[in-house]
A tleap script that builds the chain and sets N, CA, C and O, in Angstrom:
source leaprc.protein.ff14SB
mol = sequence {
  NMET THR ALA VAL PRO ALA ALA PRO ASP ALA
  THR GLY GLY SER ARG PRO ALA ASN ARG THR
  ASP HIE LEU GLU LEU LEU MET PRO THR SER
  PRO THR PRO ALA ASP LEU VAL THR VAL HIE
  TYR ALA ASP VAL GLU LEU ASP ASN GLY GLU
  ASN ILE ARG ALA LEU SER VAL GLY GLU TYR
  LEU GLU LEU ALA GLU PRO THR ALA GLY MET
  ALA PRO GLY THR TRP GLN VAL VAL ALA TRP
  HIE GLY ASP ASP PRO VAL PHE PRO ASP GLU
  ALA VAL MET ARG PRO VAL SER THR ALA GLU
  VAL LEU GLU LEU ARG ARG ALA ALA SER GLU
  LYS LEU ALA ALA ILE THR GLY GLY ASN CARG
}
set mol.1.N position { 210.248 19.308 42.903 }
set mol.1.CA position { 209.985 19.960 41.832 }
set mol.1.C position { 211.044 19.949 40.616 }
set mol.1.O position { 212.264 19.914 40.773 }
set mol.2.N position { 210.440 19.981 39.506 }
set mol.2.CA position { 211.279 19.671 38.324 }
set mol.2.C position { 211.367 20.966 37.105 }
set mol.2.O position { 210.337 21.374 36.568 }
set mol.3.N position { 212.453 21.412 36.837 }
set mol.3.CA position { 212.241 22.474 35.878 }
set mol.3.C position { 211.862 22.025 34.619 }
set mol.3.O position { 212.302 20.918 34.305 }
set mol.4.N position { 211.107 22.646 33.763 }
set mol.4.CA position { 210.942 22.080 32.577 }
set mol.4.C position { 211.561 23.214 31.414 }
set mol.4.O position { 211.163 24.378 31.471 }
set mol.5.N position { 212.362 22.875 30.567 }
set mol.5.CA position { 213.022 21.702 30.486 }
set mol.5.C position { 214.037 21.728 31.768 }
set mol.5.O position { 213.911 22.580 32.648 }
set mol.6.N position { 214.988 20.788 31.800 }
set mol.6.CA position { 215.669 20.442 32.980 }
set mol.6.C position { 216.214 21.679 33.332 }
set mol.6.O position { 216.456 22.470 32.421 }
set mol.7.N position { 216.502 22.056 34.737 }
set mol.7.CA position { 217.215 23.086 35.209 }
set mol.7.C position { 218.604 23.127 34.877 }
set mol.7.O position { 219.215 22.059 34.884 }
set mol.8.N position { 219.317 24.379 34.533 }
set mol.8.CA position { 220.650 24.186 34.181 }
set mol.8.C position { 221.625 24.148 35.461 }
set mol.8.O position { 221.336 24.693 36.527 }
set mol.9.N position { 222.449 23.656 35.297 }
set mol.9.CA position { 223.423 23.619 36.612 }
set mol.9.C position { 223.931 25.073 36.595 }
set mol.9.O position { 224.286 25.652 35.568 }
set mol.10.N position { 223.933 25.635 37.889 }
set mol.10.CA position { 224.333 26.958 38.205 }
set mol.10.C position { 225.856 26.966 38.378 }
set mol.10.O position { 226.319 26.130 39.154 }
set mol.11.N position { 226.689 27.802 37.756 }
set mol.11.CA position { 227.896 27.751 37.719 }
set mol.11.C position { 228.560 28.922 38.698 }
set mol.11.O position { 228.066 30.043 38.583 }
set mol.12.N position { 229.586 28.755 39.602 }
set mol.12.CA position { 230.058 29.763 40.369 }
set mol.12.C position { 229.061 30.397 41.189 }
set mol.12.O position { 229.397 31.489 41.649 }
set mol.13.N position { 227.863 29.952 41.494 }
set mol.13.CA position { 226.777 30.537 42.306 }
set mol.13.C position { 226.305 31.562 41.739 }
set mol.13.O position { 225.683 32.344 42.458 }
set mol.14.N position { 226.444 31.858 40.366 }
set mol.14.CA position { 225.757 32.806 39.797 }
set mol.14.C position { 224.428 32.354 39.079 }
set mol.14.O position { 224.277 31.163 38.809 }
set mol.15.N position { 223.584 33.170 38.805 }
set mol.15.CA position { 222.543 32.877 37.871 }
set mol.15.C position { 222.864 33.071 36.538 }
set mol.15.O position { 223.503 34.052 36.157 }
set mol.16.N position { 222.410 32.088 35.715 }
set mol.16.CA position { 222.820 32.191 34.334 }
set mol.16.C position { 222.160 33.450 33.601 }
set mol.16.O position { 221.074 33.860 34.009 }
set mol.17.N position { 222.798 34.063 32.533 }
set mol.17.CA position { 222.164 35.056 31.907 }
set mol.17.C position { 220.814 34.613 31.188 }
set mol.17.O position { 220.627 33.414 30.981 }
set mol.18.N position { 219.919 35.512 30.823 }
set mol.18.CA position { 218.584 35.131 30.317 }
set mol.18.C position { 219.142 34.370 28.844 }
set mol.18.O position { 220.084 34.715 28.131 }
set mol.19.N position { 218.198 33.215 28.682 }
set mol.19.CA position { 218.614 32.529 27.457 }
set mol.19.C position { 217.260 32.513 26.533 }
set mol.19.O position { 216.138 32.589 27.034 }
set mol.20.N position { 217.462 32.422 25.341 }
set mol.20.CA position { 216.571 32.341 24.281 }
set mol.20.C position { 216.572 31.137 23.558 }
set mol.20.O position { 215.908 31.087 22.523 }
set mol.21.N position { 217.307 30.011 23.992 }
set mol.21.CA position { 217.452 28.932 23.289 }
set mol.21.C position { 216.697 27.749 23.594 }
set mol.21.O position { 216.977 26.628 23.169 }
set mol.22.N position { 215.466 28.109 24.548 }
set mol.22.CA position { 214.436 27.309 24.631 }
set mol.22.C position { 213.248 27.557 23.914 }
set mol.22.O position { 213.189 28.624 23.301 }
set mol.23.N position { 212.260 26.758 23.867 }
set mol.23.CA position { 211.171 26.805 22.945 }
set mol.23.C position { 210.473 28.053 23.123 }
set mol.23.O position { 210.303 28.546 24.238 }
set mol.24.N position { 210.032 28.614 21.973 }
set mol.24.CA position { 209.254 29.837 22.032 }
set mol.24.C position { 208.255 30.130 22.980 }
set mol.24.O position { 207.281 29.387 23.099 }
set mol.25.N position { 208.391 31.062 23.612 }
set mol.25.CA position { 207.148 31.129 24.680 }
set mol.25.C position { 205.616 31.377 24.212 }
set mol.25.O position { 205.232 32.311 23.508 }
set mol.26.N position { 204.955 30.507 24.668 }
set mol.26.CA position { 203.705 30.486 24.441 }
set mol.26.C position { 202.907 31.087 25.559 }
set mol.26.O position { 202.816 30.560 26.667 }
set mol.27.N position { 202.279 32.322 25.186 }
set mol.27.CA position { 201.543 33.050 26.227 }
set mol.27.C position { 200.395 33.644 25.562 }
set mol.27.O position { 200.426 34.826 25.221 }
set mol.28.N position { 199.203 32.770 25.317 }
set mol.28.CA position { 198.088 33.214 24.684 }
set mol.28.C position { 197.305 34.458 25.108 }
set mol.28.O position { 196.800 35.154 24.227 }
set mol.29.N position { 197.169 34.785 26.404 }
set mol.29.CA position { 196.738 35.861 27.187 }
set mol.29.C position { 197.615 36.192 28.158 }
set mol.29.O position { 198.327 35.420 28.800 }
set mol.30.N position { 197.531 37.508 28.254 }
set mol.30.CA position { 198.544 38.100 29.078 }
set mol.30.C position { 198.218 37.791 30.630 }
set mol.30.O position { 197.041 37.988 30.933 }
set mol.31.N position { 198.856 37.453 31.404 }
set mol.31.CA position { 198.838 37.164 32.860 }
set mol.31.C position { 197.979 38.617 33.717 }
set mol.31.O position { 198.326 39.794 33.620 }
set mol.32.N position { 197.170 38.242 34.277 }
set mol.32.CA position { 196.693 39.437 35.400 }
set mol.32.C position { 197.618 39.560 36.647 }
set mol.32.O position { 198.327 38.606 36.967 }
set mol.33.N position { 197.620 40.569 37.262 }
set mol.33.CA position { 198.487 40.577 38.418 }
set mol.33.C position { 197.960 39.541 39.642 }
set mol.33.O position { 198.640 39.245 40.625 }
set mol.34.N position { 196.769 39.117 39.397 }
set mol.34.CA position { 196.272 38.142 40.191 }
set mol.34.C position { 196.747 36.835 40.176 }
set mol.34.O position { 196.841 36.119 41.173 }
set mol.35.N position { 197.166 36.410 38.590 }
set mol.35.CA position { 197.689 35.380 38.267 }
set mol.35.C position { 199.148 35.231 38.678 }
set mol.35.O position { 199.625 34.097 38.657 }
set mol.36.N position { 199.871 36.218 39.033 }
set mol.36.CA position { 201.456 36.131 39.248 }
set mol.36.C position { 201.560 35.816 40.823 }
set mol.36.O position { 200.732 36.132 41.678 }
set mol.37.N position { 202.721 35.148 41.004 }
set mol.37.CA position { 203.021 34.998 42.286 }
set mol.37.C position { 204.667 35.387 42.352 }
set mol.37.O position { 205.448 35.032 41.469 }
set mol.38.N position { 205.018 36.077 43.395 }
set mol.38.CA position { 206.350 36.438 43.606 }
set mol.38.C position { 206.998 35.710 44.837 }
set mol.38.O position { 206.507 35.603 45.960 }
set mol.39.N position { 208.113 35.267 44.423 }
set mol.39.CA position { 208.608 34.010 45.610 }
set mol.39.C position { 209.900 34.647 45.536 }
set mol.39.O position { 210.370 35.341 44.635 }
set mol.40.N position { 210.533 34.187 46.956 }
set mol.40.CA position { 212.033 34.525 47.262 }
set mol.40.C position { 212.834 33.316 46.850 }
set mol.40.O position { 212.424 32.176 47.071 }
set mol.41.N position { 213.862 33.546 46.310 }
set mol.41.CA position { 214.609 32.684 45.727 }
set mol.41.C position { 214.808 31.249 46.704 }
set mol.41.O position { 214.700 30.095 46.289 }
set mol.42.N position { 215.093 31.629 47.953 }
set mol.42.CA position { 215.480 30.599 48.888 }
set mol.42.C position { 214.388 29.740 49.255 }
set mol.42.O position { 214.593 28.743 49.947 }
set mol.43.N position { 212.995 30.119 48.755 }
set mol.43.CA position { 211.970 29.407 49.209 }
set mol.43.C position { 211.529 28.124 48.290 }
set mol.43.O position { 210.592 27.384 48.589 }
set mol.44.N position { 212.316 27.982 47.171 }
set mol.44.CA position { 212.010 26.975 46.045 }
set mol.44.C position { 213.304 26.382 45.687 }
set mol.44.O position { 214.170 26.936 45.010 }
set mol.45.N position { 213.373 24.982 46.296 }
set mol.45.CA position { 214.467 24.165 45.786 }
set mol.45.C position { 214.135 23.113 44.677 }
set mol.45.O position { 213.140 22.390 44.646 }
set mol.46.N position { 215.136 23.166 43.793 }
set mol.46.CA position { 214.859 22.337 42.567 }
set mol.46.C position { 215.383 20.890 42.885 }
set mol.46.O position { 216.147 20.612 43.809 }
set mol.47.N position { 214.858 20.029 41.990 }
set mol.47.CA position { 215.358 18.539 42.289 }
set mol.47.C position { 217.034 18.565 42.550 }
set mol.47.O position { 217.672 18.136 43.511 }
set mol.48.N position { 217.400 19.103 41.564 }
set mol.48.CA position { 219.149 18.916 41.733 }
set mol.48.C position { 219.590 19.720 43.027 }
set mol.48.O position { 220.808 19.864 43.141 }
set mol.49.N position { 218.923 20.175 43.856 }
set mol.49.CA position { 219.488 20.999 45.182 }
set mol.49.C position { 219.597 22.534 44.922 }
set mol.49.O position { 219.699 23.314 45.869 }
set mol.50.N position { 219.576 22.935 43.692 }
set mol.50.CA position { 219.649 24.334 43.456 }
set mol.50.C position { 218.559 25.254 44.026 }
set mol.50.O position { 217.562 24.643 44.410 }
set mol.51.N position { 218.533 26.467 44.152 }
set mol.51.CA position { 217.399 27.098 44.310 }
set mol.51.C position { 216.784 27.622 43.047 }
set mol.51.O position { 217.316 27.323 41.978 }
set mol.52.N position { 215.813 28.307 43.068 }
set mol.52.CA position { 215.094 28.594 41.896 }
set mol.52.C position { 215.984 29.751 41.204 }
set mol.52.O position { 215.488 30.057 40.120 }
set mol.53.N position { 217.020 30.404 41.473 }
set mol.53.CA position { 217.771 31.523 40.967 }
set mol.53.C position { 218.573 30.723 39.905 }
set mol.53.O position { 219.222 31.405 39.112 }
set mol.54.N position { 218.618 29.410 39.780 }
set mol.54.CA position { 219.249 28.662 38.707 }
set mol.54.C position { 218.424 28.768 37.451 }
set mol.54.O position { 218.944 28.454 36.380 }
set mol.55.N position { 217.004 29.244 37.508 }
set mol.55.CA position { 216.279 29.216 36.269 }
set mol.55.C position { 216.286 30.845 35.894 }
set mol.55.O position { 216.308 31.804 36.666 }
set mol.56.N position { 216.262 30.818 34.522 }
set mol.56.CA position { 216.297 32.308 33.732 }
set mol.56.C position { 214.886 32.557 33.317 }
set mol.56.O position { 214.056 31.648 33.340 }
set mol.57.N position { 214.577 33.861 32.911 }
set mol.57.CA position { 213.264 34.306 32.551 }
set mol.57.C position { 212.868 33.396 31.412 }
set mol.57.O position { 213.728 32.913 30.676 }
set mol.58.N position { 211.819 33.200 31.285 }
set mol.58.CA position { 211.145 32.087 30.236 }
set mol.58.C position { 211.270 30.542 30.716 }
set mol.58.O position { 210.502 29.740 30.185 }
set mol.59.N position { 212.071 30.137 31.562 }
set mol.59.CA position { 212.093 28.761 31.853 }
set mol.59.C position { 211.008 28.369 32.777 }
set mol.59.O position { 210.419 29.261 33.389 }
set mol.60.N position { 210.664 27.058 32.954 }
set mol.60.CA position { 209.431 26.546 33.404 }
set mol.60.C position { 209.744 25.582 34.570 }
set mol.60.O position { 210.826 24.995 34.607 }
set mol.61.N position { 208.903 25.434 35.418 }
set mol.61.CA position { 209.014 24.541 36.727 }
set mol.61.C position { 207.988 24.115 36.939 }
set mol.61.O position { 206.947 24.748 36.766 }
set mol.62.N position { 208.071 22.729 37.439 }
set mol.62.CA position { 206.867 21.850 37.550 }
set mol.62.C position { 206.822 21.609 39.319 }
set mol.62.O position { 207.769 21.225 40.005 }
set mol.63.N position { 205.788 21.869 39.676 }
set mol.63.CA position { 205.405 21.497 41.047 }
set mol.63.C position { 204.676 20.440 41.390 }
set mol.63.O position { 203.622 20.378 40.758 }
set mol.64.N position { 204.888 19.388 42.336 }
set mol.64.CA position { 203.832 18.245 42.497 }
set mol.64.C position { 203.208 18.659 43.912 }
set mol.64.O position { 202.404 17.866 44.401 }
set mol.65.N position { 203.472 19.688 44.524 }
set mol.65.CA position { 202.904 20.110 45.686 }
set mol.65.C position { 202.784 21.553 45.922 }
set mol.65.O position { 203.642 22.224 45.349 }
set mol.66.N position { 202.008 22.130 46.560 }
set mol.66.CA position { 202.112 23.329 46.787 }
set mol.66.C position { 203.469 23.996 47.375 }
set mol.66.O position { 204.123 23.412 48.239 }
set mol.67.N position { 203.825 25.174 46.884 }
set mol.67.CA position { 205.206 25.718 47.329 }
set mol.67.C position { 205.170 27.075 47.219 }
set mol.67.O position { 204.744 27.619 46.200 }
set mol.68.N position { 205.641 27.777 48.319 }
set mol.68.CA position { 205.791 29.253 48.379 }
set mol.68.C position { 204.721 29.964 47.712 }
set mol.68.O position { 204.975 30.920 46.979 }
set mol.69.N position { 203.523 29.555 47.922 }
set mol.69.CA position { 202.295 30.105 47.413 }
set mol.69.C position { 201.878 29.889 45.903 }
set mol.69.O position { 201.032 30.537 45.287 }
set mol.70.N position { 202.623 28.878 45.454 }
set mol.70.CA position { 202.337 28.405 43.928 }
set mol.70.C position { 201.545 26.866 44.142 }
set mol.70.O position { 201.885 25.944 44.883 }
set mol.71.N position { 200.620 26.939 43.410 }
set mol.71.CA position { 199.790 25.586 43.459 }
set mol.71.C position { 200.426 24.706 42.473 }
set mol.71.O position { 201.115 25.163 41.561 }
set mol.72.N position { 200.191 23.344 42.651 }
set mol.72.CA position { 200.944 22.213 41.896 }
set mol.72.C position { 200.483 22.544 40.577 }
set mol.72.O position { 199.350 22.975 40.365 }
set mol.73.N position { 201.396 22.336 39.635 }
set mol.73.CA position { 201.222 22.348 38.248 }
set mol.73.C position { 202.710 22.931 37.599 }
set mol.73.O position { 203.792 22.739 38.154 }
set mol.74.N position { 202.543 23.643 36.379 }
set mol.74.CA position { 203.607 24.216 35.715 }
set mol.74.C position { 203.534 25.872 36.080 }
set mol.74.O position { 202.517 26.561 36.158 }
set mol.75.N position { 204.918 26.279 36.275 }
set mol.75.CA position { 204.983 27.663 36.439 }
set mol.75.C position { 206.319 27.990 35.594 }
set mol.75.O position { 207.247 27.227 35.325 }
set mol.76.N position { 206.120 29.557 35.200 }
set mol.76.CA position { 207.016 29.974 34.437 }
set mol.76.C position { 207.581 31.220 35.088 }
set mol.76.O position { 206.848 32.000 35.695 }
set mol.77.N position { 209.005 31.421 34.949 }
set mol.77.CA position { 209.584 32.599 35.353 }
set mol.77.C position { 209.292 33.816 34.423 }
set mol.77.O position { 209.641 33.722 33.246 }
set mol.78.N position { 208.737 34.843 34.819 }
set mol.78.CA position { 208.438 35.817 33.891 }
set mol.78.C position { 209.324 37.177 34.125 }
set mol.78.O position { 209.329 38.131 33.346 }
set mol.79.N position { 210.053 37.091 35.309 }
set mol.79.CA position { 210.787 38.342 35.670 }
set mol.79.C position { 211.675 37.911 37.033 }
set mol.79.O position { 211.354 37.081 37.884 }
set mol.80.N position { 212.738 38.631 36.982 }
set mol.80.CA position { 213.529 38.640 38.503 }
set mol.80.C position { 213.617 39.887 38.718 }
set mol.80.O position { 213.838 40.642 37.772 }
set mol.81.N position { 213.467 40.354 39.975 }
set mol.81.CA position { 213.823 41.756 40.716 }
set mol.81.C position { 214.621 41.606 41.979 }
set mol.81.O position { 214.816 40.533 42.550 }
set mol.82.N position { 215.053 42.753 42.352 }
set mol.82.CA position { 215.379 43.003 43.711 }
set mol.82.C position { 216.641 43.901 43.829 }
set mol.82.O position { 217.126 44.343 42.788 }
set mol.83.N position { 217.118 44.155 44.843 }
set mol.83.CA position { 217.984 45.366 44.833 }
set mol.83.C position { 219.397 45.022 44.391 }
set mol.83.O position { 220.089 45.972 44.025 }
set mol.84.N position { 219.901 43.866 44.370 }
set mol.84.CA position { 221.074 43.459 43.399 }
set mol.84.C position { 220.979 42.902 42.167 }
set mol.84.O position { 220.689 41.711 42.051 }
set mol.85.N position { 221.207 43.684 41.119 }
set mol.85.CA position { 220.874 43.365 39.781 }
set mol.85.C position { 221.597 42.161 39.308 }
set mol.85.O position { 221.149 41.618 38.298 }
set mol.86.N position { 222.685 41.643 39.899 }
set mol.86.CA position { 223.548 40.390 39.485 }
set mol.86.C position { 222.733 39.332 40.274 }
set mol.86.O position { 222.468 38.298 39.661 }
set mol.87.N position { 222.341 39.443 41.433 }
set mol.87.CA position { 221.721 38.304 42.101 }
set mol.87.C position { 220.232 38.792 42.697 }
set mol.87.O position { 220.056 38.958 43.904 }
set mol.88.N position { 219.395 38.958 41.899 }
set mol.88.CA position { 218.144 39.387 42.293 }
set mol.88.C position { 217.441 38.369 43.172 }
set mol.88.O position { 217.708 37.184 42.976 }
set mol.89.N position { 216.453 38.743 44.247 }
set mol.89.CA position { 216.305 37.971 45.015 }
set mol.89.C position { 214.794 37.154 45.142 }
set mol.89.O position { 214.472 36.307 45.975 }
set mol.90.N position { 214.038 37.687 44.076 }
set mol.90.CA position { 212.955 37.391 44.019 }
set mol.90.C position { 212.210 37.292 42.642 }
set mol.90.O position { 212.099 38.254 41.882 }
set mol.91.N position { 211.680 35.964 42.377 }
set mol.91.CA position { 211.160 35.732 40.918 }
set mol.91.C position { 209.721 35.909 40.840 }
set mol.91.O position { 209.004 35.459 41.735 }
set mol.92.N position { 209.200 36.582 39.754 }
set mol.92.CA position { 207.848 36.651 39.580 }
set mol.92.C position { 207.476 35.433 38.615 }
set mol.92.O position { 208.076 35.225 37.561 }
set mol.93.N position { 206.241 34.516 39.171 }
set mol.93.CA position { 206.130 33.345 38.211 }
set mol.93.C position { 204.626 33.482 37.879 }
set mol.93.O position { 203.799 34.109 38.542 }
set mol.94.N position { 204.420 32.804 36.763 }
set mol.94.CA position { 203.081 32.828 36.377 }
set mol.94.C position { 202.642 31.169 36.149 }
set mol.94.O position { 203.469 30.287 35.918 }
set mol.95.N position { 201.371 30.981 36.250 }
set mol.95.CA position { 200.880 29.514 36.228 }
set mol.95.C position { 200.794 29.427 34.550 }
set mol.95.O position { 200.527 30.371 33.807 }
set mol.96.N position { 201.082 28.088 34.164 }
set mol.96.CA position { 201.036 27.748 32.740 }
set mol.96.C position { 199.812 26.783 32.757 }
set mol.96.O position { 199.570 25.859 33.534 }
set mol.97.N position { 199.047 27.288 31.598 }
set mol.97.CA position { 197.823 26.338 31.394 }
set mol.97.C position { 198.061 24.897 31.023 }
set mol.97.O position { 199.219 24.566 30.767 }
set mol.98.N position { 197.218 24.114 30.973 }
set mol.98.CA position { 197.306 22.626 30.464 }
set mol.98.C position { 197.672 22.499 28.825 }
set mol.98.O position { 198.472 21.760 28.253 }
set mol.99.N position { 196.774 23.504 28.319 }
set mol.99.CA position { 196.812 23.608 26.853 }
set mol.99.C position { 198.236 24.026 26.413 }
set mol.99.O position { 198.752 23.474 25.441 }
set mol.100.N position { 198.917 25.043 27.150 }
set mol.100.CA position { 200.230 25.450 27.031 }
set mol.100.C position { 201.121 24.309 27.084 }
set mol.100.O position { 201.830 24.118 26.096 }
set mol.101.N position { 201.211 23.478 28.118 }
set mol.101.CA position { 201.936 22.397 28.523 }
set mol.101.C position { 201.986 21.509 27.222 }
set mol.101.O position { 202.975 21.252 26.536 }
set mol.102.N position { 200.768 21.129 27.058 }
set mol.102.CA position { 200.452 20.186 25.832 }
set mol.102.C position { 201.269 20.697 24.460 }
set mol.102.O position { 201.950 19.970 23.736 }
set mol.103.N position { 201.059 21.956 24.307 }
set mol.103.CA position { 201.788 22.569 23.030 }
set mol.103.C position { 203.109 22.577 23.028 }
set mol.103.O position { 203.693 22.388 21.961 }
set mol.104.N position { 203.862 22.807 24.272 }
set mol.104.CA position { 205.192 22.891 24.527 }
set mol.104.C position { 205.605 21.384 24.156 }
set mol.104.O position { 206.437 21.172 23.275 }
set mol.105.N position { 205.048 20.455 24.796 }
set mol.105.CA position { 205.589 19.130 24.648 }
set mol.105.C position { 205.286 18.587 23.255 }
set mol.105.O position { 206.041 17.707 22.841 }
set mol.106.N position { 204.275 18.997 22.473 }
set mol.106.CA position { 204.220 18.477 20.977 }
set mol.106.C position { 205.216 19.290 20.187 }
set mol.106.O position { 205.808 18.663 19.308 }
set mol.107.N position { 205.465 20.356 20.308 }
set mol.107.CA position { 206.557 21.222 19.713 }
set mol.107.C position { 208.066 20.503 19.933 }
set mol.107.O position { 208.920 20.341 19.061 }
set mol.108.N position { 208.135 20.165 21.189 }
set mol.108.CA position { 209.568 19.550 21.718 }
set mol.108.C position { 209.660 18.180 21.049 }
set mol.108.O position { 210.769 17.739 20.746 }
set mol.109.N position { 208.562 17.498 20.809 }
set mol.109.CA position { 208.559 16.019 20.187 }
set mol.109.C position { 208.937 16.173 18.914 }
set mol.109.O position { 209.859 15.534 18.408 }
set mol.110.N position { 208.182 17.112 18.263 }
set mol.110.CA position { 208.348 17.332 16.589 }
set mol.110.C position { 209.687 17.853 16.242 }
set mol.110.O position { 210.187 17.437 15.197 }
set mol.111.N position { 210.420 18.802 17.049 }
set mol.111.CA position { 211.760 19.128 17.206 }
set mol.111.C position { 212.770 18.099 17.233 }
set mol.111.O position { 213.694 18.055 16.421 }
set mol.112.N position { 212.573 17.179 18.274 }
set mol.112.CA position { 213.306 15.932 18.337 }
set mol.112.C position { 213.168 15.078 17.169 }
set mol.112.O position { 214.193 14.614 16.670 }
set mol.113.N position { 211.867 14.772 16.598 }
set mol.113.CA position { 211.819 13.676 15.363 }
set mol.113.C position { 212.524 14.438 14.377 }
set mol.113.O position { 213.214 13.752 13.624 }
set mol.114.N position { 212.537 15.862 14.151 }
set mol.114.CA position { 213.194 16.370 13.000 }
set mol.114.C position { 214.591 16.158 13.110 }
set mol.114.O position { 215.253 15.796 12.138 }
set mol.115.N position { 215.145 16.382 14.369 }
set mol.115.CA position { 216.645 16.258 14.540 }
set mol.115.C position { 217.090 14.838 14.340 }
set mol.115.O position { 218.175 14.651 13.789 }
set mol.116.N position { 216.231 13.637 14.801 }
set mol.116.CA position { 216.702 12.402 15.034 }
set mol.116.C position { 216.216 11.599 13.787 }
set mol.116.O position { 216.410 10.392 13.644 }
set mol.117.N position { 215.557 12.413 12.893 }
set mol.117.CA position { 214.717 11.699 11.707 }
set mol.117.C position { 213.645 10.688 12.038 }
set mol.117.O position { 213.408 9.690 11.357 }
set mol.118.N position { 212.950 11.077 13.269 }
set mol.118.CA position { 211.879 10.380 13.791 }
set mol.118.C position { 212.381 8.941 14.577 }
set mol.118.O position { 211.581 8.079 14.939 }
set mol.119.N position { 213.681 8.862 14.744 }
set mol.119.CA position { 214.129 7.677 15.405 }
set mol.119.C position { 214.613 8.236 16.907 }
set mol.119.O position { 215.460 9.128 16.952 }
set mol.120.N position { 214.198 7.831 17.802 }
set mol.120.CA position { 214.606 8.195 19.164 }
set mol.120.C position { 215.937 7.488 19.927 }
set mol.120.O position { 216.243 7.824 21.071 }
savepdb mol mol.pdb
quit
């Protein structure tokens, strides 16, 4: 499983605070409750060995195989909840459409070109 953008490194075992430095969220339609999947943090392990708790609301995850009730594809963390507000134990995930993924990649490519002057 790969986080998109790359999953942050968790520090001190705590989940990072929500960040807004990622690309603007693209959600053309609101997901229906049937689209959303709630997963326990321990059921999803990232490529770097961290569990999904390393992802903040708004971050993405790419799955190559079915995992914890989620089909292969790109998913976005839309909420965290649980009894402990510091370490919530369940992530609410939504599937991301192919069109959204392509738009995110296009926007990231344009941003990189603007930063590097078109040179990579």
